[in-house]
N, C-alpha and C positions, 0 to 999 in steps of 0.2 A: 158266178165264179169265184171264188175262194181259193186262191195261192198264195202259197209260202216260195218266194222263188228267192235259192240259196248261191251265196257266190262261190268261186273258186273255193274248192275242196282242198284237191290235190293231195289227193289220201288223206287227208287229217280225220280219219274216223272218228275218232272222241270227240274231237270238239263238232262234229254232224251231229250226234247222240245227243250232247250237251244243248246243242242250240233247239234240236226239234223236240226237245222235255222241253225248254224255255216255251216250246212255242205251243204245250198243250198237247204235241202228240205220245200216244201210246205207243212202246214196244211190242207187239206182241208175236211171238217164233222173231226174234230180231227181227224185225221189221216197224219203221213207224207207220203209225195208223191214226189218221183223224177221222170226228163223224161226220165234217164237214167242211173239210180243207184238202186240199191238195200240195203234192209238191213238185217245184218246178227246179231245173237246174241249168246253171248258165255256161256250161261244160266245164274242163281241165278241173275232172273229178281226180285224176291219178296224178301222179310224178312228183318227186321231191318229198313227198311224206310219206309218213313209216306204214301206212298201210292202204295202197293204191288198190290193190286186188280187193280186197274186202270191200270198198267203194263200189267196186265193177258189179260184184254179185250182188250188191245192192242197187242199188241203181236198175240192173237188171232184172231185179226182182218187182220193183216196184213201177218201173216201166213199163217192159215186156209181159210179164207175166198178172201183177194186178189190173194192170190199168189202171194205175191210180197215181201217175203223174207226167212230170214234161222232160223230155232232156234235148238239149242243143250241145254237139260236139264243138270242142274247142281245139285249138292248134296243138296242145298236148294228147287230145284225145285222135286227132287225124292222124301225128307221127307213132302212136301206138297202134291205130290200126294197121299203119303200114310196115308195121315193124312183124305185126303178124299174121302177116300176108304175104312174107318172105322178102321184100324191100328191104334195098339198102337204104339203111337209113341208119346217120349218127346216135349211137345210143350215150347221148350229153343234153346237157340242160336237163335236167332230171330225171329221164327218161331211164337212166343207168339204176334209180333206186326202184321203180316199176318193173324191169328187166331183171333185177338181181333177185326180188319175193319170187316173179316167175321161173328162174330157176332152179330157186329152191322145191319146187312141185311135183309130183310124181308126174310119170306120161299122162294119165288119165287124167287127171287135174289140170294137168298144163292144154289138155286137148280141151276139157270143159270152160274154163278160163277162157282160154281163145274164142273157141264157137260164141261163146257169148258174146263178147266185147264186139266181134265182128257182125253179130247180128242187129245188136241197140246199135253202132255206129251205122250200118248200112239203113234200118227202119226209121232212122232217125231224121225230121226236114235240117235243111242246115240254118233254118232260124224258123221258130214259130209266128204263129199270128195270131192270137186269139181275143173271145171276147168282143166280138165284130169290130176288131179292125183297130180296137181299139190301145192293145198290149202286143207287143214285139218283143220276145227273149232271142239274143243273137250276143255269141257269144263273147265279140270286140263292137259290137255295135253295129248299127247298118243306116247308111244316110234314106233319105226321104225316096227319092226318085226309083230307088235299089227295094222299095219293100213292093212284093210281090212278083219279083224277078227271080231268076235263078240262073248259073253260068260260070266260069270262072273270075269273071271278075267279083261275081257277088260272093261267091265263097274264098275269094283271096278277104276278102274285107270283111265278112264276119268270121273269118278264124282270125287275123291280123292284124285287123281294121288297118285305119287310113294310114299304108305305108307309101313311103315316097321311094323308096329305092334303098335309100343310103342307109350307113348304119351307124350306131352310135359305140365309143373306144371298147366296150362291153361285149361285141358282136349285135346287140338286140337291134334292133331297128328301130329310124326313127320314123316315129307318126306321127299325123298331124290329127290337130286338136278338133275332130269333125264334130263334135256335139255343140261346140260352140254355135256355129251354124247351120244348127237344127229345129229348125220350128214347124215340121208335122204336127197334125194332131194327136197324132198315137204313142203311147208314153215306150216308153224303148228302155228296155233293163239289160244288164250286161257287163262284162268283167273285164278281165286278160290284163288289164293296167291297174296292179297295185297302190290301191290311196290306203293314208290312215285314216279316211273316217270317209264313208260314201260320198261322192262326187254329184252333185243334183244339178246339172243345166239344161234350163232350156226341152223340159219334161224326158229327160232323159236322167238314166238311173245308176251311177257305177257303182257294183257291190262287192266287189273286189275288193276286200280291206287285206287279205296280204296274210290268212290263215298260217300257210306254211311259213313265211316270213314273221312268223311269233307279232302279228298284228290278232286280226281279231276275223271270226269267219261271222258273215253278215247274212241275214234274210230279209227281205221285203216282201210285209205283207200285204195282198194286193184284193181289192182294189182301196184297203184302209189306208195305204202308204206308210203304212209305220216301219220303222227300222228296228228291229232286234238283234242286238250282237252279243256272243260268249270271244273270251281272251282265248285266245292262243298260248299252247304248253310249249309251242316252238322255241328257237333263241331268234332275239330280235337282230333284224336285219336293216339297219336303216337303209343302205343304200339302195334298193329294191323296190319303196315307196319312189314312186314320181310324184314331184310336185309342180300344180298348173299354177300360172300367173292371177 
C-alpha cells in the first residue's frame, strides 16, 4: 500500500494542486492521478480557505467516483454536514466562507454539491485502519484503546481531540496532548491542531502545518514516511499555531 496522506486543506485548492504535482501526480480531467499511489485525506477539506467547494468536488471524485483514495471527516466537515442537513449550526469559525461560496451557486448546483458532500460524509468511516492495522488515519488522532471501536466517545475524540471540557480565551477547546502517552504499534496520522512543522511523537504524525494560516500544506508518504510540503499563499497568522513543550 502506497499512500500520500494530506494534512488539513481548508479550501486551499491551489496549494493542494501544487503539492500533488510535487508528489508526482498527473492532473487529468481536473483530477490528480498516480500509477502507483493513492491519496488520503485527514479531514477538514473545507472552511476558511478560498475554494472549499472545489475541494468537496475533488475529494468526492477521488474517493467516491474513482475509488482511488481515502477520506475521514474532521470537525469542520461535521459542521458542514450538519449545515447541509438543515441543522441549527453557527455559521462561524470558518464555515461562513464555505456557506458564502454555497449561497453564490444556482439552485441546481447547490443541490448537487450538498448531495455529494452528504454522501461522502455518510459513507466515510470516523477513522481508517489500513495496511493490516499498521496505519490509522484519524482527523484529530485516536488513543490506542479506542482503535477498532465506534460510538460517541470515539467520534468526539477523532473529531476534536482529547478535549477537557474547558475552553481557551479564544473559545477553542482545551486539549490534552494525547500523542505524548501513545505507545501503540500502529502509526497514527492526523491533523486538526496546526503546527509550524510536522510533529512526530511516539509513532504519531501531526501533518496539519496550517496551510490556511499561511504555513504549509504537508503530505506524508507512506510507507516511506517521507514528509513533503509546499508553502501557503495565505497570510501568516502566528497565533493559530500551537506550540508544544
